[in-house]
N, C-alpha and C positions, 0 to 999 in steps of 0.2 A: 619750655625751660624757664625757670625762674630767672629774674633779672640778675641776681647775684651769680648765677651759673654762667651767664654770658661774660660777666666781668672776670671770673676766675679763668675762663677759657682764654681770654685776652692776656691774663697774667702768664699763663703757660706759654703764650706766644712771645714772651719776653717784653711785654709792655710794662712800663714802670708804674708804681703806685701813684706818683705825681700825675701821670697822664690820665689815670683812671679815677682820680679823686672825686670828680663830679658824678661819675657813674656810681661810685660806691655810696655817696651820699643819697643818690636817688634810690639805691637798693636798700636803704634803711640801715646802713652801717654807720655807727656813731663816729664822730670826728676823733674821739679819743682812741678808738680802735684803728682808724686810718693812720693816726700818728704812730701807733705800735707797728703797723705793717710797713710804714716807711723806714723804720729803724731795722727791720728784719733783713738779713742777708738774702734769704729766700722766703718770700711771703707765703707761698703755697705750703712749704714745709713747716713754717711757723704756725700756720692755721691748723695743720694736721696735728702738730705737737700740743697745741693749746685746747683744741676741741676734745672733750672727754665725755665718756659715758660711764655708767657704773650701775650695778644692781642696787635697787632701793631696799636696803636692809634696815632692820630695826623694827620694834613692835609698835612704837608710837610715832606717828608722822603728822606733823602740824603743817597745814597749808596756809600760806600768807600771800598777799598781793593787793593791788589796788582794786577799787570798785570796778566791776564789770570785766575782770580779767578771765573769768571762767572757773573760779575756784570750786563752786558747788558742783558743777557738772564734772569737773576733774575729780572731785572727791568720790563721786559715784562711780566714775570709770575706774578709779584706783581700787575701790571696794570690789567691783566686778572682777578686776584683774586678780586680786588676792583670793577671792572666793573660788575662782576657777583653778587656783593652785592648791585649793583644799584648806584654806585658813578660815577659821571662824572670825568674821570681820565686823567691826562696828564703826559707825560714824557718829562723832559727837557734834551736834548742831550748836556750835559755839558762836555762831553768828546770831546773836539775839538782838541785833541792832536793825538790820535791814528787813523791812516789811516783806513778807512772802518767802523768806529764806527757809523757814522751817517747813512751810507747806510744800515748797519745791522738793525738799528731801522726802517728805511723806509721799508725794506722788511718785518719785523715783523708787521708793521702797516697795511700791506695788509690783515693780518689774525686777528689781535686784534685791535679793534676800539678805541685806545687811541688817545688823542690829542697830536701831536708831535710838540714841540718847538725846533727849530734848527737854527743854523747859520753856516757859512763856517768854515773850518778848520783854526785854528789860531785865531779865534774870542775869545773874552773874555768869558770864561765859566760862570762867575758869571752873565753876562748880559743875557745869555740864561735862567738861573735859575730865574732871576728877572722877566723876561717877563712871565714865567709860573706861578710864585707866584701871579702876578697881573692879572691873567686871572680869569675866572669864574669857573675854575675846582675845584671840591670838594676834590680831592686827587692829590697831585703832587709828582712824583718820580723823583729825580735828579740823573741821571747817570753820574758819574764822571770818570775821567781818572785814570787808574791804576798807582800806584806810590809807590816808596820806600822813606824812610825818608832821604836817602842820597841825594835826589834831593830837595834841600831847596826851589827852585823856585816853584816846584809843590806842596810842602806842604803849602807854603804861599798862593798859588792859592786855595787850598782846604779850608783853613781858611777863605779866602775871600768869597768863595761860601757859606759857612755856615753863615757867618755874613750877607751877602747881602740877602740871601734867608730866614733867620730866621728859619732854619729847626727845626721842632719839635723833630725829631728823626734822629740820625746819626747811621746807621746800617752798620756793617762791614760784607761783604760777604767773607766767608772763603771757601776754596776748601778742601773738605773732603779727597782728595787723596794726599794732601801736607804733611801729617804726622806731626811730632813734630815741623817743621819749622813754622807752623801756629801760635804757641804761641809767637814766636819771632816777627812775623808780628804784632800781636795784641799789644804787648808791645810797639813797635815802633809807631804805630798809636796813642795809648793812650797818649803818651808823647806830641803829637802835637794837635790832634783833639779828645777829649774824645768821646767815642762811647757809645751807649745806649743798645747794644745787637748785636745779630748775626743772619745771615741766613747761613746755611751750604749747600753750593752748591755741586753737584755731589755726593750726599749722597748714591745714589743707586749703584754707581760703586766702592765704597770703601769697600774692603774686610776686613779691620781691625776694624773699628768702634770706634777708639779712639779719633777722633777729637772733636765730640760733648762733650765727657766727659772732654777732656783737656780744652777747652775754657770755658765750663760751670762751671766746678769745680774750676778752677783757678781764674776766674774773679767774679763768682757769678752773672753775668749778664744774662738776659734771652736769650734763643735761640727762635726766633720767628717762623722760618720756616726751613724745610729742602727741598732741591731741588731734584726732581726725574725726570730723563729723559729730553728730549729736547722740549716737547710739552708745549704750553702755560699754560695748567692746571697742570703742574708738580711741584706744590708747596704745601706742606702739613704743617699745623701747627704742631710745635714740641710738643710732649707729653712726658715729662720726665718719667712718670710712665710706659708708654708703652715702651719707649726706654729701660729702665732697665729691665722690665719684659721680653721683647722679647730677650734681650741679655742673660739673665740667665735662 
C-alpha cells in the first residue's frame, strides 16, 4: 500500500489532519493542500469531490512540463492510445532544444506508427507544430521542450507554440516521484500558460502516492491519465474512485 493510503485509512478512523500533518508531508502532499484539508469538514469527502477525471478530447494536444518529467515518452504512449482507438495520429517534435529528443521519437516511431513531424535542432518549434496541425492527422500531440519559468525565452516560445497551433488542450506532464515540488511547478506554468489538466508519469514507481492527490485537490483540474512502465501501452485513464478506494 502506498504511504498516502495508510494516511487516508487513519483519516477514516477519525484521526484529524493536524495529527497526520507530518505523515502527509512525508507522503508528498504539499502544505497548501494540507491547509485545504484542514479547512474541510470531511477531508475524505473533500478529496473525492476535488479529484477529477475526464476524457481527453480535442484534436490538438500540447504537452508541457519541466525537464525530465517524461513528456516525450508520454507523447508516444498517448499516440499509441489514440492509434488503438482508430485515429490517424501525429506527433510534432517541437522540442528542438534538447539534444536527442528528435532521435528519441524516431526510435519510438519504429514501434508505434504515428506520423512524425520534425525539423533540425534550433528550428522554430512553432513551425513544426504548424505543419502537423495543417496535416490530415485526426489527432496531433505536440511534444515541447522542458522548461522552467526562469527562462523567459522558453516560456515565450511555449506561448507561441500554443498560439500558432491553436491547441485544444494544454496538458502538464508531472513526475509522480518529484514530490511536493510538483505543485510549485504547476503554479509556475499556470502563471504563463494556463493548463487544462494533468498526466501523472512514473506513477508505478512512486511509493508515496501523494502527487495525484496534491495536483488534483489543489487545482480541481482533471487528471487524464497515469503513466505505467516504459512500454507504449503504459498509459491508463485516471479513475479517482479507484485511486481513493485502492489507497484506503
